[in-house]
Z-matrix of the N, CA and C atoms (Angstrom, degrees):
N
C 1 1.469
C 2 1.499 1 112.25
N 3 1.348 2 117.62 1 -44.07
C 4 1.459 3 119.92 2 -179.94
C 5 1.505 4 109.95 3 -61.64
N 6 1.348 5 114.76 4 -42.61
C 7 1.491 6 116.98 5 179.79
C 8 1.491 7 113.30 6 -61.94
N 9 1.320 8 116.77 7 -39.26
C 10 1.478 9 118.42 8 179.65
C 11 1.529 10 109.85 9 -66.62
N 12 1.378 11 116.60 10 -40.36
C 13 1.467 12 119.95 11 178.91
C 14 1.493 13 110.76 12 -61.73
N 15 1.304 14 116.76 13 -44.20
C 16 1.455 15 119.43 14 -178.22
C 17 1.546 16 109.82 15 -61.87
N 18 1.314 17 117.46 16 -42.08
C 19 1.447 18 120.94 17 179.86
C 20 1.506 19 111.67 18 -63.23
N 21 1.314 20 115.63 19 -43.34
C 22 1.493 21 119.89 20 -178.63
C 23 1.528 22 109.49 21 -65.78
N 24 1.331 23 118.87 22 -42.34
C 25 1.474 24 121.73 23 -179.79
C 26 1.508 25 109.83 24 -64.34
N 27 1.359 26 116.71 25 -42.33
C 28 1.465 27 117.86 26 -179.79
C 29 1.525 28 112.07 27 -59.89
N 30 1.364 29 116.26 28 -38.80
C 31 1.459 30 119.04 29 178.45
C 32 1.517 31 110.31 30 -68.69
N 33 1.356 32 117.16 31 -41.11
C 34 1.459 33 119.43 32 -178.30
C 35 1.531 34 111.32 33 -61.27
N 36 1.326 35 116.16 34 -39.02
C 37 1.475 36 118.45 35 -173.45
C 38 1.517 37 114.13 36 -98.87
N 39 1.355 38 115.77 37 6.00
C 40 1.444 39 116.66 38 -178.41
C 41 1.515 40 112.26 39 -60.48
N 42 1.339 41 116.78 40 -31.75
C 43 1.467 42 120.96 41 -178.16
C 44 1.514 43 111.76 42 -74.67
N 45 1.360 44 116.47 43 -8.99
C 46 1.483 45 119.36 44 179.51
C 47 1.498 46 112.34 45 -100.07
N 48 1.333 47 117.71 46 10.45
C 49 1.463 48 118.73 47 175.15
C 50 1.489 49 111.45 48 89.12
N 51 1.350 50 118.55 49 53.11
C 52 1.480 51 121.70 50 -177.59
C 53 1.518 52 113.00 51 -54.04
N 54 1.349 53 115.91 52 -38.67
C 55 1.451 54 116.93 53 -176.69
C 56 1.494 55 111.78 54 -80.16
N 57 1.304 56 119.18 55 -22.33
C 58 1.440 57 125.96 56 176.09
C 59 1.511 58 111.37 57 37.87
N 60 1.337 59 119.29 58 -119.27
C 61 1.424 60 122.39 59 -175.15
C 62 1.491 61 112.01 60 -83.83
N 63 1.327 62 119.20 61 -17.70
C 64 1.487 63 121.45 62 -177.34
C 65 1.493 64 110.03 63 -55.58
N 66 1.343 65 116.99 64 -49.79
C 67 1.454 66 121.21 65 -177.14
C 68 1.507 67 110.38 66 -75.72
N 69 1.323 68 117.94 67 -39.88
C 70 1.467 69 119.79 68 -170.04
C 71 1.534 70 111.20 69 -73.99
N 72 1.350 71 116.77 70 -33.19
C 73 1.461 72 120.02 71 -174.17
C 74 1.543 73 110.56 72 -99.79
N 75 1.276 74 116.49 73 -7.70
C 76 1.493 75 118.37 74 174.89
C 77 1.487 76 113.33 75 82.49
N 78 1.345 77 120.91 76 -36.67
C 79 1.426 78 123.86 77 -179.77
C 80 1.514 79 110.35 78 -125.56
N 81 1.328 80 115.74 79 131.70
C 82 1.473 81 119.20 80 179.62
C 83 1.512 82 108.68 81 -104.11
N 84 1.288 83 119.24 82 7.62
C 85 1.456 84 123.60 83 173.59
C 86 1.496 85 109.09 84 -150.90
N 87 1.302 86 115.80 85 172.24
C 88 1.450 87 121.47 86 -165.23
C 89 1.528 88 114.65 87 -92.87
N 90 1.317 89 117.28 88 32.91
C 91 1.430 90 120.42 89 177.59
C 92 1.505 91 111.13 90 148.39
N 93 1.342 92 118.18 91 165.20
C 94 1.442 93 120.35 92 -177.48
C 95 1.521 94 111.44 93 -70.36
N 96 1.377 95 117.83 94 142.68
C 97 1.407 96 120.91 95 177.68
C 98 1.509 97 110.07 96 -63.84
N 99 1.294 98 115.33 97 142.73
C 100 1.483 99 121.52 98 -177.44
C 101 1.507 100 109.55 99 -104.00
N 102 1.317 101 116.27 100 109.78
C 103 1.431 102 120.66 101 -179.34
C 104 1.530 103 112.49 102 -71.74
N 105 1.357 104 114.93 103 -10.49
C 106 1.446 105 120.51 104 -176.77
C 107 1.534 106 113.70 105 -85.66
N 108 1.310 107 116.97 106 -15.64
C 109 1.462 108 118.66 107 179.20
C 110 1.538 109 109.30 108 -69.27
N 111 1.307 110 115.89 109 126.67
C 112 1.472 111 120.96 110 -176.11
C 113 1.552 112 111.77 111 -61.74
N 114 1.313 113 116.28 112 -21.57
C 115 1.462 114 119.44 113 -179.38
C 116 1.517 115 113.43 114 -93.87
N 117 1.323 116 117.49 115 8.75
C 118 1.457 117 121.56 116 -169.33
C 119 1.514 118 112.20 117 -45.67
N 120 1.342 119 114.91 118 120.07
C 121 1.461 120 122.82 119 173.99
C 122 1.511 121 114.52 120 66.29
N 123 1.293 122 118.04 121 20.93
C 124 1.450 123 121.76 122 172.53
C 125 1.520 124 108.81 123 -88.84
N 126 1.356 125 119.99 124 115.26
C 127 1.458 126 120.92 125 -175.24
C 128 1.539 127 112.28 126 -55.39
N 129 1.337 128 115.62 127 133.65
C 130 1.445 129 121.64 128 177.20
C 131 1.515 130 114.22 129 84.49
N 132 1.323 131 117.68 130 -10.31
C 133 1.468 132 120.67 131 -179.95
C 134 1.521 133 110.73 132 -99.61
N 135 1.355 134 115.34 133 92.20
C 136 1.447 135 121.02 134 179.93
C 137 1.508 136 107.28 135 -157.69
N 138 1.312 137 116.52 136 176.33
C 139 1.480 138 121.55 137 -169.69
C 140 1.524 139 113.60 138 -102.82
N 141 1.324 140 116.37 139 -36.85
C 142 1.491 141 118.10 140 -176.72
C 143 1.483 142 107.38 141 -164.97
N 144 1.367 143 113.23 142 173.63
C 145 1.461 144 120.61 143 177.36
C 146 1.560 145 110.81 144 -107.91
N 147 1.331 146 117.40 145 154.56
C 148 1.443 147 122.31 146 163.43
C 149 1.521 148 107.34 147 -116.31
N 150 1.294 149 116.39 148 121.85
C 151 1.486 150 122.28 149 172.09
C 152 1.475 151 105.42 150 -90.49
N 153 1.311 152 116.96 151 117.49
C 154 1.482 153 122.80 152 179.28
C 155 1.505 154 110.77 153 -104.35
N 156 1.340 155 115.24 154 120.60
C 157 1.476 156 121.92 155 178.98
C 158 1.483 157 108.61 156 -111.52
N 159 1.316 158 117.93 157 117.27
C 160 1.471 159 123.95 158 -178.89
C 161 1.521 160 110.57 159 -89.64
N 162 1.328 161 115.55 160 139.90
C 163 1.451 162 120.73 161 172.72
C 164 1.524 163 107.88 162 -82.19
N 165 1.320 164 119.66 163 96.78
C 166 1.425 165 125.90 164 -172.24
C 167 1.522 166 114.81 165 -51.48
N 168 1.327 167 118.05 166 -44.18
C 169 1.496 168 117.56 167 -179.45
C 170 1.519 169 113.82 168 -58.72
N 171 1.335 170 117.55 169 -32.95
C 172 1.511 171 119.38 170 176.34
C 173 1.505 172 109.38 171 -65.97
N 174 1.325 173 117.68 172 -46.85
C 175 1.420 174 121.50 173 177.80
C 176 1.509 175 112.74 174 -56.10
N 177 1.330 176 116.69 175 -44.76
C 178 1.447 177 120.21 176 -175.39
C 179 1.546 178 110.15 177 -68.97
N 180 1.324 179 118.91 178 -39.34
C 181 1.431 180 120.23 179 177.99
C 182 1.535 181 111.35 180 -64.85
N 183 1.317 182 115.18 181 -40.03
C 184 1.485 183 118.49 182 179.91
C 185 1.530 184 109.86 183 -68.37
N 186 1.322 185 117.74 184 -36.70
C 187 1.466 186 120.24 185 177.33
C 188 1.542 187 110.77 186 -63.87
N 189 1.334 188 116.04 187 -43.61
C 190 1.471 189 120.50 188 178.01
C 191 1.525 190 111.19 189 -60.46
N 192 1.325 191 117.02 190 -41.23
C 193 1.473 192 121.44 191 179.62
C 194 1.526 193 112.55 192 -62.52
N 195 1.334 194 114.93 193 -33.85
C 196 1.508 195 119.31 194 178.17
C 197 1.479 196 113.05 195 -85.73
N 198 1.325 197 117.72 196 -0.67
C 199 1.452 198 120.77 197 -179.66
C 200 1.530 199 113.71 198 80.71
N 201 1.316 200 117.35 199 20.22
C 202 1.470 201 122.02 200 -177.94
C 203 1.507 202 112.88 201 -107.03
N 204 1.341 203 117.94 202 14.56
C 205 1.440 204 121.80 203 -175.74
C 206 1.509 205 114.08 204 -58.99
N 207 1.359 206 117.51 205 -39.83
C 208 1.417 207 119.31 206 -177.85
C 209 1.528 208 113.02 207 -67.14
N 210 1.329 209 116.71 208 -34.76
C 211 1.447 210 120.78 209 179.23
C 212 1.532 211 114.10 210 -73.22
N 213 1.341 212 115.33 211 -11.14
C 214 1.450 213 120.36 212 -177.67
C 215 1.522 214 113.06 213 -107.00
N 216 1.326 215 117.29 214 22.99
C 217 1.444 216 120.56 215 -175.97
C 218 1.535 217 113.87 216 -59.29
N 219 1.303 218 117.44 217 -31.51
C 220 1.483 219 119.89 218 -179.55
C 221 1.510 220 110.39 219 -57.90
N 222 1.294 221 116.71 220 -36.49
C 223 1.490 222 119.46 221 177.29
C 224 1.506 223 114.08 222 -101.49
N 225 1.303 224 119.92 223 -32.92
C 226 1.415 225 123.26 224 -169.24
C 227 1.534 226 112.67 225 -108.96
N 228 1.334 227 117.00 226 25.71
C 229 1.440 228 119.39 227 176.92
C 230 1.519 229 109.53 228 -89.98
N 231 1.305 230 116.25 229 -133.82
C 232 1.469 231 120.19 230 -173.83
C 233 1.508 232 117.54 231 -77.15
N 234 1.379 233 114.88 232 -24.18
C 235 1.448 234 116.54 233 -172.58
C 236 1.535 235 109.33 234 -75.50
N 237 1.317 236 118.77 235 134.80
C 238 1.442 237 123.42 236 -174.23
C 239 1.551 238 110.57 237 -84.26
N 240 1.315 239 118.92 238 95.26
C 241 1.465 240 122.43 239 175.62
C 242 1.504 241 109.21 240 -93.56
N 243 1.332 242 115.89 241 141.58
C 244 1.489 243 121.17 242 173.81
C 245 1.539 244 106.24 243 -109.67
N 246 1.348 245 118.33 244 -103.44
C 247 1.431 246 119.92 245 171.67
C 248 1.505 247 110.06 246 -81.73
N 249 1.316 248 116.09 247 130.65
C 250 1.469 249 121.76 248 174.80
C 251 1.539 250 109.00 249 -123.82
N 252 1.302 251 116.19 250 159.50
C 253 1.413 252 119.72 251 -178.08
C 254 1.565 253 109.64 252 -79.51
N 255 1.289 254 115.84 253 121.13
C 256 1.489 255 120.35 254 171.11
C 257 1.541 256 107.86 255 -81.73
N 258 1.310 257 117.04 256 -48.05
C 259 1.468 258 117.27 257 179.34
C 260 1.572 259 111.84 258 -179.41
N 261 1.285 260 112.83 259 172.79
C 262 1.470 261 120.69 260 173.34
C 263 1.529 262 105.38 261 -124.86
N 264 1.335 263 115.48 262 109.45
C 265 1.455 264 122.21 263 -165.54
C 266 1.533 265 112.74 264 -107.49
N 267 1.310 266 119.58 265 116.21
C 268 1.468 267 120.75 266 168.97
C 269 1.541 268 108.93 267 -59.41
N 270 1.344 269 113.43 268 138.04
C 271 1.484 270 120.82 269 -177.67
C 272 1.525 271 111.79 270 -131.35
N 273 1.311 272 116.63 271 148.06
C 274 1.472 273 120.31 272 161.24
C 275 1.529 274 107.78 273 -91.94
N 276 1.315 275 116.35 274 168.97
C 277 1.483 276 117.89 275 174.65
C 278 1.529 277 109.45 276 -58.57
N 279 1.334 278 115.14 277 -30.63
C 280 1.487 279 119.52 278 176.22
C 281 1.536 280 107.20 279 -135.28
N 282 1.350 281 116.56 280 111.75
C 283 1.442 282 121.98 281 -178.33
C 284 1.552 283 111.97 282 88.58
N 285 1.314 284 114.72 283 -167.11
C 286 1.448 285 119.41 284 -175.98
C 287 1.529 286 110.67 285 -158.78
N 288 1.301 287 118.05 286 156.53
C 289 1.481 288 121.28 287 174.58
C 290 1.546 289 108.55 288 -86.14
N 291 1.354 290 115.03 289 161.10
C 292 1.447 291 117.79 290 177.91
C 293 1.547 292 107.83 291 -158.86
N 294 1.320 293 114.14 292 152.61
C 295 1.472 294 121.60 293 176.91
C 296 1.512 295 111.81 294 46.62
N 297 1.328 296 116.85 295 55.12
C 298 1.463 297 121.37 296 -176.09
C 299 1.510 298 114.11 297 -74.30
N 300 1.312 299 117.54 298 -16.10
C 301 1.443 300 121.77 299 176.86
C 302 1.524 301 108.58 300 -148.18
N 303 1.308 302 117.43 301 90.78
C 304 1.479 303 121.08 302 -173.50
C 305 1.547 304 111.39 303 -72.51
N 306 1.304 305 118.56 304 -11.35
C 307 1.475 306 120.60 305 179.78
C 308 1.480 307 112.68 306 -94.96
N 309 1.341 308 119.07 307 -2.80
C 310 1.464 309 121.29 308 -177.14
C 311 1.572 310 110.37 309 -71.27
N 312 1.312 311 114.95 310 160.52
C 313 1.458 312 119.28 311 -178.71
C 314 1.516 313 108.17 312 -137.01
N 315 1.316 314 116.57 313 158.40
C 316 1.448 315 122.56 314 -178.77
C 317 1.491 316 110.69 315 -121.04
N 318 1.321 317 115.27 316 127.63
C 319 1.472 318 120.96 317 179.31
C 320 1.546 319 109.34 318 -67.58
N 321 1.323 320 114.49 319 136.74
C 322 1.449 321 120.48 320 -178.65
C 323 1.518 322 112.10 321 -58.44
N 324 1.332 323 117.29 322 -36.40
C 325 1.468 324 120.59 323 179.45
C 326 1.552 325 112.40 324 -60.89
N 327 1.352 326 114.00 325 -36.34
C 328 1.476 327 116.91 326 177.51
C 329 1.523 328 109.40 327 -67.74
N 330 1.333 329 114.90 328 -41.72
C 331 1.478 330 118.15 329 178.68
C 332 1.512 331 111.58 330 -58.80
N 333 1.276 332 117.79 331 -48.35
C 334 1.491 333 119.80 332 -177.82
C 335 1.505 334 112.48 333 -64.69
N 336 1.328 335 116.78 334 -27.96
C 337 1.477 336 119.37 335 -179.10
C 338 1.525 337 112.16 336 -70.24
N 339 1.359 338 117.64 337 -16.39
C 340 1.463 339 122.05 338 -176.32
C 341 1.554 340 112.88 339 -100.34
N 342 1.308 341 117.59 340 1.44
C 343 1.467 342 117.77 341 -174.24
C 344 1.500 343 115.83 342 -69.83
N 345 1.334 344 116.91 343 -14.69
C 346 1.478 345 117.54 344 175.19
C 347 1.518 346 110.58 345 -73.47
N 348 1.290 347 118.59 346 -27.47
C 349 1.464 348 122.27 347 179.57
C 350 1.544 349 113.74 348 -101.83
N 351 1.304 350 114.47 349 -29.92
C 352 1.513 351 121.21 350 -176.74
C 353 1.552 352 105.60 351 -128.40
N 354 1.303 353 117.58 352 88.07
C 355 1.473 354 119.56 353 -165.59
C 356 1.520 355 115.50 354 -83.59
N 357 1.295 356 117.61 355 48.65
C 358 1.468 357 122.85 356 173.04
C 359 1.501 358 109.26 357 -157.23
N 360 1.356 359 118.83 358 117.63
C 361 1.457 360 120.72 359 -176.76
C 362 1.507 361 113.73 360 -52.83
N 363 1.340 362 116.17 361 -43.33
C 364 1.447 363 119.80 362 -178.83
C 365 1.523 364 113.59 363 -61.91
N 366 1.320 365 116.71 364 -32.69
C 367 1.448 366 121.68 365 178.18
C 368 1.501 367 109.14 366 -65.00
N 369 1.319 368 118.70 367 -44.34
C 370 1.431 369 121.82 368 -178.20
C 371 1.517 370 111.25 369 -62.16
N 372 1.336 371 115.50 370 -44.67
C 373 1.446 372 118.86 371 178.54
C 374 1.534 373 110.67 372 -63.76
N 375 1.311 374 117.83 373 -44.86
C 376 1.442 375 122.38 374 -179.54
C 377 1.520 376 111.70 375 -59.63
N 378 1.323 377 115.42 376 -45.57
C 379 1.491 378 119.36 377 -177.32
C 380 1.546 379 110.65 378 -64.45
N 381 1.284 380 116.11 379 -35.71
C 382 1.488 381 116.82 380 177.69
C 383 1.510 382 110.85 381 -67.02
N 384 1.352 383 117.14 382 -46.63
C 385 1.463 384 120.81 383 -176.13
C 386 1.533 385 109.32 384 -64.96
N 387 1.301 386 118.21 385 -47.82
C 388 1.479 387 120.88 386 -172.06
C 389 1.511 388 112.19 387 -80.00
N 390 1.320 389 118.69 388 -42.11
C 391 1.464 390 121.28 389 -170.76
C 392 1.543 391 112.48 390 -114.74
N 393 1.355 392 116.84 391 -43.69
C 394 1.470 393 119.38 392 -174.65
C 395 1.528 394 111.78 393 -62.33
N 396 1.306 395 118.53 394 -36.55
C 397 1.434 396 121.66 395 178.94
C 398 1.504 397 114.43 396 -61.97
N 399 1.324 398 116.73 397 -18.17
C 400 1.465 399 123.04 398 179.50
C 401 1.535 400 113.23 399 -92.57
N 402 1.306 401 116.76 400 -6.80
C 403 1.422 402 121.59 401 -177.41
C 404 1.553 403 116.40 402 -75.53
N 405 1.341 404 113.67 403 -17.94
C 406 1.468 405 116.84 404 -175.44
C 407 1.525 406 113.22 405 82.86
N 408 1.321 407 115.46 406 0.10
C 409 1.456 408 122.13 407 -179.88
C 410 1.525 409 110.03 408 -104.51
N 411 1.312 410 116.35 409 156.68
C 412 1.457 411 119.81 410 169.70
C 413 1.542 412 110.94 411 -73.99
N 414 1.283 413 118.62 412 170.24
C 415 1.479 414 122.10 413 -176.62
C 416 1.526 415 111.52 414 -54.83
N 417 1.308 416 118.98 415 -47.77
C 418 1.449 417 121.31 416 -177.63
C 419 1.509 418 110.16 417 -66.25
N 420 1.309 419 118.33 418 -41.66
C 421 1.450 420 120.65 419 179.94
C 422 1.485 421 111.75 420 -67.75
N 423 1.317 422 118.54 421 -37.25
C 424 1.452 423 121.12 422 179.56
C 425 1.534 424 111.00 423 -64.08
N 426 1.346 425 117.43 424 -46.65
C 427 1.462 426 119.74 425 -178.21
C 428 1.517 427 111.94 426 -72.23
N 429 1.334 428 117.80 427 -30.20
C 430 1.455 429 118.79 428 171.26
C 431 1.535 430 111.15 429 -62.91
N 432 1.337 431 116.34 430 -36.53
C 433 1.461 432 121.05 431 177.77
C 434 1.520 433 109.93 432 -66.07
N 435 1.336 434 118.22 433 -40.55
C 436 1.435 435 120.17 434 175.05
C 437 1.518 436 111.69 435 -60.05
N 438 1.300 437 116.25 436 -42.44
C 439 1.484 438 119.27 437 177.65
C 440 1.532 439 111.55 438 -63.03
N 441 1.328 440 117.11 439 -40.79
C 442 1.452 441 119.43 440 178.64
C 443 1.524 442 112.09 441 -67.89
N 444 1.349 443 116.00 442 -38.65
C 445 1.464 444 118.80 443 177.47
C 446 1.495 445 112.47 444 -64.20
N 447 1.323 446 117.07 445 -41.42
C 448 1.417 447 120.25 446 179.02
C 449 1.554 448 111.28 447 -67.44
N 450 1.300 449 116.66 448 -37.63
C 451 1.499 450 120.49 449 177.52
C 452 1.505 451 111.94 450 -64.66
N 453 1.345 452 116.61 451 -24.71
C 454 1.474 453 120.68 452 -178.36
C 455 1.506 454 111.88 453 -79.93
N 456 1.301 455 118.80 454 -10.62
C 457 1.474 456 122.71 455 -179.08
C 458 1.507 457 110.76 456 -110.31
N 459 1.319 458 118.49 457 123.88
C 460 1.445 459 124.08 458 175.29
C 461 1.532 460 108.31 459 -89.59
N 462 1.338 461 114.79 460 136.73
C 463 1.439 462 120.00 461 176.02
C 464 1.553 463 107.61 462 -88.59
N 465 1.304 464 119.84 463 131.86
C 466 1.458 465 121.39 464 -179.69
C 467 1.552 466 107.94 465 -58.73
N 468 1.326 467 116.71 466 136.37
C 469 1.465 468 119.98 467 -172.42
C 470 1.518 469 112.86 468 -61.00
N 471 1.301 470 119.14 469 -26.54
C 472 1.465 471 120.49 470 -179.57
C 473 1.513 472 114.72 471 -68.78
N 474 1.331 473 114.65 472 -13.83
C 475 1.494 474 119.46 473 -178.17
C 476 1.522 475 112.56 474 -103.24
N 477 1.298 476 120.15 475 -7.00
C 478 1.462 477 122.14 476 -169.90
C 479 1.528 478 110.31 477 -74.36
N 480 1.334 479 118.35 478 -47.48
C 481 1.455 480 121.38 479 -178.57
C 482 1.525 481 110.37 480 -123.33
N 483 1.328 482 116.14 481 52.97
C 484 1.436 483 121.52 482 -174.60
C 485 1.554 484 109.28 483 -64.05
N 486 1.305 485 116.29 484 114.05
C 487 1.458 486 119.73 485 -174.40
C 488 1.531 487 113.94 486 -92.06
N 489 1.337 488 118.56 487 -19.93
C 490 1.465 489 121.48 488 -176.52
C 491 1.535 490 106.54 489 -133.69
N 492 1.324 491 116.45 490 156.85
C 493 1.468 492 118.75 491 174.91
C 494 1.515 493 110.76 492 -56.16
N 495 1.305 494 114.15 493 143.06
C 496 1.476 495 121.19 494 -176.52
C 497 1.542 496 109.65 495 -128.09
N 498 1.328 497 116.06 496 126.76
C 499 1.476 498 119.32 497 175.40
C 500 1.508 499 109.24 498 -96.96
N 501 1.324 500 114.55 499 126.52
C 502 1.470 501 120.93 500 -175.31
C 503 1.529 502 109.19 501 -139.00
N 504 1.309 503 114.13 502 162.84
C 505 1.471 504 118.85 503 171.11
C 506 1.546 505 105.72 504 -100.53
N 507 1.340 506 117.42 505 158.25
C 508 1.453 507 119.02 506 176.61
C 509 1.543 508 113.13 507 -56.47
N 510 1.343 509 114.10 508 -35.90
C 511 1.459 510 117.70 509 -178.11
C 512 1.519 511 110.61 510 -69.30
N 513 1.325 512 118.05 511 -34.96
C 514 1.457 513 119.64 512 178.34
C 515 1.512 514 111.61 513 -65.63
N 516 1.353 515 117.21 514 -36.42
C 517 1.452 516 118.61 515 175.96
C 518 1.491 517 112.25 516 -66.30
N 519 1.366 518 115.22 517 -44.57
C 520 1.424 519 118.63 518 179.25
C 521 1.562 520 111.25 519 -61.70
N 522 1.307 521 115.06 520 -42.72
C 523 1.461 522 118.59 521 -179.85
C 524 1.549 523 111.67 522 -62.45
N 525 1.287 524 116.37 523 -37.41
C 526 1.479 525 120.69 524 178.14
C 527 1.510 526 110.68 525 -61.62
N 528 1.313 527 118.21 526 -44.56
C 529 1.477 528 123.09 527 177.56
C 530 1.510 529 110.11 528 -65.00
N 531 1.302 530 117.22 529 -44.58
C 532 1.472 531 120.25 530 -178.53
C 533 1.509 532 110.87 531 -61.38
N 534 1.342 533 117.32 532 -39.02
C 535 1.456 534 122.24 533 -176.85
C 536 1.488 535 111.17 534 -60.20
N 537 1.368 536 119.11 535 -38.02
C 538 1.458 537 120.29 536 -172.24
C 539 1.531 538 113.38 537 -102.63
N 540 1.385 539 115.82 538 3.60
C 541 1.424 540 121.54 539 -179.55
C 542 1.514 541 111.25 540 -125.47
N 543 1.342 542 119.82 541 89.56
C 544 1.459 543 120.16 542 -179.32
C 545 1.536 544 111.18 543 -57.61
N 546 1.340 545 112.73 544 136.21
C 547 1.443 546 119.07 545 -177.73
C 548 1.491 547 115.43 546 94.46
N 549 1.336 548 117.61 547 -17.82
C 550 1.479 549 121.19 548 176.76
C 551 1.504 550 108.30 549 -81.16
N 552 1.366 551 115.51 550 135.68
C 553 1.430 552 119.16 551 -179.83
C 554 1.532 553 108.67 552 -127.92
N 555 1.308 554 115.90 553 171.21
C 556 1.460 555 121.95 554 -179.04
C 557 1.525 556 112.50 555 -62.02
N 558 1.317 557 117.26 556 -22.77
C 559 1.471 558 121.39 557 179.27
C 560 1.488 559 112.83 558 -82.65
N 561 1.339 560 116.85 559 -5.59
C 562 1.467 561 123.41 560 -175.96
C 563 1.519 562 114.45 561 -107.79
N 564 1.319 563 117.64 562 -1.48
C 565 1.432 564 121.60 563 -171.54
C 566 1.532 565 109.22 564 -139.20
N 567 1.334 566 115.81 565 146.00
C 568 1.468 567 120.28 566 177.36
C 569 1.514 568 107.27 567 -144.34
N 570 1.316 569 115.58 568 144.44
C 571 1.467 570 122.91 569 175.52
C 572 1.497 571 108.22 570 -106.09
N 573 1.321 572 117.96 571 134.84
C 574 1.473 573 122.21 572 174.06
C 575 1.526 574 110.65 573 -112.08
N 576 1.304 575 116.28 574 158.94
C 577 1.441 576 119.34 575 -175.69
C 578 1.535 577 109.66 576 -142.27
N 579 1.326 578 114.75 577 159.74
C 580 1.454 579 121.44 578 178.35
C 581 1.504 580 104.68 579 -134.13
N 582 1.337 581 116.66 580 112.54
C 583 1.453 582 122.97 581 -175.86
C 584 1.564 583 107.20 582 57.23
N 585 1.306 584 118.42 583 -117.57
C 586 1.456 585 120.49 584 -175.26
C 587 1.501 586 114.71 585 -97.77
N 588 1.340 587 117.12 586 -2.37
C 589 1.468 588 119.96 587 -171.76
C 590 1.536 589 111.01 588 -106.86
N 591 1.345 590 114.78 589 151.72
C 592 1.434 591 119.97 590 169.73
C 593 1.527 592 109.33 591 -71.46
N 594 1.315 593 116.82 592 130.65
C 595 1.464 594 121.49 593 -178.84
C 596 1.539 595 112.21 594 -100.02
N 597 1.329 596 115.19 595 -58.81
C 598 1.440 597 118.97 596 -172.64
C 599 1.553 598 112.84 597 -143.79
N 600 1.280 599 116.32 598 157.98
C 601 1.461 600 124.14 599 165.58
C 602 1.538 601 106.90 600 -114.79
N 603 1.269 602 116.52 601 122.26
C 604 1.455 603 121.70 602 -178.14
C 605 1.517 604 110.55 603 -112.87
N 606 1.289 605 116.97 604 125.39
C 607 1.464 606 124.35 605 -174.50
C 608 1.529 607 109.92 606 -120.65
N 609 1.307 608 115.26 607 127.91
C 610 1.458 609 121.41 608 -177.81
C 611 1.498 610 110.18 609 -91.26
N 612 1.373 611 114.20 610 135.19
C 613 1.460 612 121.25 611 -175.60
C 614 1.506 613 109.15 612 -139.27
N 615 1.338 614 115.06 613 144.40
C 616 1.453 615 119.81 614 174.86
C 617 1.556 616 110.59 615 -68.67
N 618 1.297 617 117.59 616 174.51
C 619 1.448 618 120.53 617 178.37
C 620 1.501 619 111.75 618 -61.96
N 621 1.348 620 118.50 619 -25.72
C 622 1.433 621 119.82 620 176.03
C 623 1.518 622 111.80 621 -97.93
N 624 1.354 623 115.43 622 19.37
C 625 1.472 624 122.99 623 167.04
C 626 1.515 625 113.68 624 70.67
N 627 1.335 626 116.60 625 31.34
C 628 1.462 627 123.04 626 170.69
C 629 1.516 628 108.48 627 -97.07
N 630 1.309 629 117.51 628 144.99
C 631 1.449 630 121.47 629 177.65
C 632 1.510 631 110.23 630 -61.69
N 633 1.318 632 118.33 631 139.53
C 634 1.447 633 123.39 632 179.53
C 635 1.526 634 110.47 633 -147.95
N 636 1.303 635 115.16 634 159.24
C 637 1.473 636 121.50 635 179.38
C 638 1.528 637 109.63 636 -74.35
N 639 1.346 638 114.04 637 151.88
C 640 1.468 639 119.35 638 178.59
C 641 1.524 640 108.24 639 -154.75
N 642 1.283 641 115.68 640 95.09
C 643 1.494 642 121.79 641 -172.40
C 644 1.541 643 109.94 642 -62.96
N 645 1.323 644 118.83 643 -39.78
C 646 1.453 645 119.64 644 -173.70
C 647 1.547 646 110.65 645 -67.83
N 648 1.301 647 117.48 646 -38.10
C 649 1.459 648 120.76 647 176.63
C 650 1.527 649 111.17 648 -65.49
N 651 1.310 650 115.59 649 -41.75
C 652 1.442 651 119.92 650 -179.16
C 653 1.489 652 111.14 651 -63.72
N 654 1.327 653 118.44 652 -38.64
C 655 1.460 654 122.92 653 179.79
C 656 1.517 655 111.77 654 -63.21
N 657 1.330 656 119.23 655 -23.97
C 658 1.456 657 122.73 656 -177.35
C 659 1.536 658 111.69 657 -95.72
N 660 1.298 659 117.79 658 12.60
C 661 1.470 660 119.72 659 -176.57
C 662 1.534 661 111.06 660 -76.12
N 663 1.322 662 113.54 661 162.52
C 664 1.473 663 121.12 662 -179.71
C 665 1.566 664 108.54 663 -62.72
N 666 1.322 665 114.33 664 138.87
C 667 1.484 666 118.66 665 -178.47
C 668 1.539 667 110.85 666 -111.31
N 669 1.334 668 117.84 667 8.04
C 670 1.439 669 119.08 668 -179.55
C 671 1.557 670 110.57 669 -72.25
N 672 1.282 671 117.24 670 153.66
C 673 1.488 672 121.66 671 179.48
C 674 1.528 673 111.08 672 -76.28
N 675 1.316 674 116.98 673 -38.25
C 676 1.459 675 121.16 674 -174.58
C 677 1.554 676 110.41 675 -136.34
N 678 1.325 677 116.71 676 142.22
C 679 1.454 678 122.38 677 177.62
C 680 1.515 679 107.66 678 -132.57
N 681 1.333 680 113.72 679 158.04
C 682 1.460 681 118.68 680 175.55
C 683 1.527 682 107.40 681 -107.78
N 684 1.321 683 115.63 682 136.03
C 685 1.487 684 123.03 683 170.35
C 686 1.514 685 105.16 684 -105.36
N 687 1.336 686 121.72 685 105.50
C 688 1.420 687 122.06 686 174.43
C 689 1.580 688 110.21 687 -60.54
N 690 1.296 689 118.21 688 153.19
C 691 1.463 690 119.58 689 -179.08
C 692 1.538 691 112.88 690 -70.71
N 693 1.318 692 115.08 691 159.58
C 694 1.431 693 123.29 692 176.94
C 695 1.544 694 108.54 693 -63.75
N 696 1.294 695 116.35 694 134.80
C 697 1.496 696 121.45 695 -176.84
C 698 1.500 697 110.38 696 -86.09
N 699 1.322 698 116.06 697 145.67
C 700 1.468 699 121.01 698 169.98
C 701 1.513 700 115.20 699 74.51
N 702 1.344 701 115.51 700 4.25
C 703 1.454 702 118.85 701 -176.70
C 704 1.519 703 112.39 702 -72.97
């Protein structure tokens, strides 16, 4: 029964961009899972979170280039999204857990409550199945934690209503976040990129949502000198 429900839901929400950032960014978590961690895939047994904030205009431009623009209308339509939540990912110091309870299910009302932060139904479902089930929290508690984590991070004002393309370095983006978020340091944040565009800002947080260092995430950051931030759509 669960398998049939999952298949039906995937078909229902395919038009809303089920693959969202997973396909476009290549990685839906911050490193390969480590089978060597003794806690592997035990719910609630992890070291810290990564809050991943996607630059929505980059995602939308990449979707249009691949011919997927119509299927991404939930995110790439008229509403002007800037940074949106990709996910809140439990992490080990090396690697991460995933799919800790493959039989779990997510109530549609919880999904719809998150669309202001995560503007694609399929993304919300996917993040719960892959990452939320490893948090040790129930669905409502996990998404409440996502909301609290997002509220703890201020977006630099120059990125909120970006009207024109902006060329930046990864360090400039990190510095802008550090400037407006007391306690955030260069060891707690990483910028990722896809080809020439900024893809995500990833911020490491303790289980009680305090900024913390994360060497593994930092090592996987974008190494390009310059990146483009496409402007916010529909603004």
